[in-house]
Phi, psi and omega in degrees: 000139182291129179270109185278346185302312179300322180297313180296318181302313184275343180298326181265008179275151177289351181252024187297326179294316178297317182292325177296316178295320180296319179299316178297327183285311188259344175087009177204160179278139181287151172279323180226096185292338184295326181293331178286326176297321177296322181300332182259008181263106179291155184298337178291343179243030183306143177265125182284121181273314173208196186295339184240344186244139178234144181256126173208189188270007186294320179292319178293326176298315178301314181293314181298324177301316181291317180295316180299315180299320180294316180294316179297317179299316179297315181297314181293324179301321179278324183292324180241079187294344184241006180277151182279167184302319182299318179296314181297320179296317180295319179294318179297319180298323179291322181290319184262017177298152182300320180298316180295316181293323176299316181295318179297316180300319179293318178296327178286339181089024182296336181300338180277351183247343184291134176255117185211151177258005176240169180288108183295322183298335182270356182225081188297336181298339176302324181296308181297322178296319179293325178297315178297321178295324177299317177300317178298321180293318179298319179298315179296319186281319190238349179094174187293317185300314180293322179295317179299317179298319179297314182297316183288312186285316188260348180245295185299306185288339183263324189240351185242122177262099184301313183295327178289323180294332179300326184277349185283132173234102187267006179273076184293327182297313180297319180294321180292316179299317179298318180294319180295316180295321180297326183255016176056046177254135176284128183237133181221131173259130177244122187242141175221154176258118184271205181288168176280143177274187184292343177267008178065034174241148185289146174258124180264143179236144180218144173228150180237131180249139173240119185053043174069018177238132181290124179250344181198150176227149179209156175230159179185176180278357177213163178299318181298315181296319179295318179295321179296321178295317179295318181294322179298315179294317182293326182298315179297314181292324181293318179298317178295321181296318182288331178288000000 
């Protein structure tokens, strides 16, 4: 039977619009809506608690990251009863990759709830970080069992195609190196550390040359991410070049 009490309770609240959006997102009324507000508060919009402490979603992000990894590991362990540890680890990494979490967050509509003092559209990792913080908030508010149900029902079964992920090979650098060696092409990655972004973290840049000609460029929050971006672009151009 539908419990009308939470609806009536929050209908007269000054935060009813936020709670209505939150209900559509998570599928239940929060016990403590304030923890969810913190989950959507980026550090650029931190709330000052006292002279030394500021409140934002970073701690919840840390917690949510661990809870999400545990639930995904448990789910994959049951889904693939005969697969080895290496396969399960690789599958979990693909599901919780920053790119994947950013996409899920956007599909959920988290961009409409995030509180930030910087341009959110230019920093997509804010979406994935807020999603992990949301998981942390649900865990704090409702416990592990409810959080696990949310992840499986509203995330895995709705947005993640397990069988499709099996076919994904995101190591573009290794594939490019293998292709270059096979076709006797000299390959060189050139890396630089660029300016700081709006979150005050360095932006890495990478370019990849084949036979002294640039075939791809990439940027990222790490050297590895930048190289993968450059390799992905170069891989497409190299295949076209060889054809």
